[in-house]
N, C-alpha and C positions, 0 to 999 in steps of 0.2 A: 504494500500500500504506500503510495507516494504522499507527500505533504498535501498535494492538491486533492487527493481522494479522502483525506481524513475529515471527520466532522469538524466544522469550523474553519477548514482550509479555504483557499481561494475558490475552489470548485463549489463550495457550499455557500452561495450568496443568496439564499432564500430571504425574502423580506420579513418573514416571521421570526428570524433568528437575529438577535442583537449581539454584537461583539462583546466579549468579556472586557471589563474595564477594571484593572487592578486598583484597589483602594477606593472604588466608588461605592461599595456596598457596606462599608463600615458605619459606625455610629456618627451621625451628623451633629448631635448635641450630646455632650458628656457633662455630667454633674459630678463634682468631686468635693468631698468634705475635707476641710483643713482646720485643724485645731492647734497646730504648732508642734505636735508630737512627731517623732522620727517616722513612724509608720504613715502618718497622714501626709508628710512631705514626700515620702516615697510614692504614695498613691497619687499625689499631685503631679509628680514627675512622670509617672507612668501614663496618667491621663493626658498630660501635655504631649507626649509622644504619640499617643493614639490620635489626638486631634490634629497634630501636625501632619502625620502620615496620611490621614484620611481627609484632610481639608475640612475638618469639623470645627464646631464652636465649643469652647470650654467654659463652664460656669463653676467658679470656685465659690464654695459656701463656707462661711465661718459663723458658727453659732456660739454665742455667749450664754452659758448657763448661769443664771443668778441663783446661787445656792441659798436656801432659806436661812442658814446660819450666818452667812455673810451680811445679810440685811439686818440682823439683830445687833451687830457690833457697830460702834460709831465709825463711819467712813468705810465700812466693809464693802458696800456696793460700789463706792468710788474706786476702791482698789481693784475690784473685779473688772470694772469698765476700763481702767487704765491698762491693766494687763492685756485685755482683749484688744485695745487700741495698738499696743506694741506688737502683738502677733500679726495684726492686719498690716501694720506699717512694714514689718519685716517681710511679709508675704508679697506686698506690692513691690518692694525692692528686688526680691528674688524673681518676680514675674518680669520686671523691666530688664533684668540681666538675661533671662531666658529668651525674651522677645527679641532682644538685640541679636541673638545667635540664630534663632529659628522662630519667625513670627507665627503666632497663632491668634485667631479671633477669640477673645475671651472677655469675661466680666467677673467682678467680685461682688458677691451678695453677702451682706452682714445682717445678722438678726439675733434677737434674744429669744430664748425658749428651749424647748426640748430638741436635741440634735436630730433625732429620728423624724419628728414632726416637721421641722423646718426643711430638712433634706427632701422629704417626701413631697412637701408642698412645692418647693422650687423645682424638683424634677417634673412634677405634673404641670406646673405653670409654663415651664420652658419646653415641654414636650420632649423630655430627654429620651434618647435612644439607649443610654447606658449610665450607670452610676458607679463610680470608683471611690472606694474608701479604704483607709488603712485598718489593719487588724487591731483589735483592742489589746492592750498590754495589761489590763487590769484583771486580777485573778477573779474578782467577783462576777465579771461578765460571763465567765464560763458557766456559772450557775443560773444567773437570771437573764442572760442574753445581752449581747452588745448591740450597738446601732447597726452594725453590718448584718447581724443575724435577723434583726427586725426588718431591715430593708429586703433581705432575701425572702423572708416569710411573706412580705407584702405581695410579692410576685408581680409587680407592675412594670418592672424594668429589669434587664440583665444587670446583675451586680457583680463587680469584680472586687475581691478583697485582697489587698496587697499586704504581704507580711512585713 
């Protein structure tokens, strides 16, 4: 069988067959959660590569959890807000450096609340094709479930968990 006789070869020019386009069938909108942890930063780097190779858009999501105990102490909520602001500023610096090397269409969404709820809402609103998150390093999450496990159980998007 010659190359011209193989399916998809020059002899197979039927109008009902479209040519294969490498990279055109991947996720177009990718949502990734970033909390400043090593695993979330690895997840963000992985998601950046997916978006870059596939020509997709990347939505970074940073969620600030306001712990109930922090609001009971004087200035506790302010300290939590300040720490969240530092994480987002560092994320923006990292994104600018990455963008200079390999441009990717992206945006940063910041919100307060439950990380699972915010990630799910942003993924739904942005019509995400994929969600990428870092694996939890907290021992308690093995028992009660992590954000990643909750996203997988929701079953609304493909979820990649990066170690």
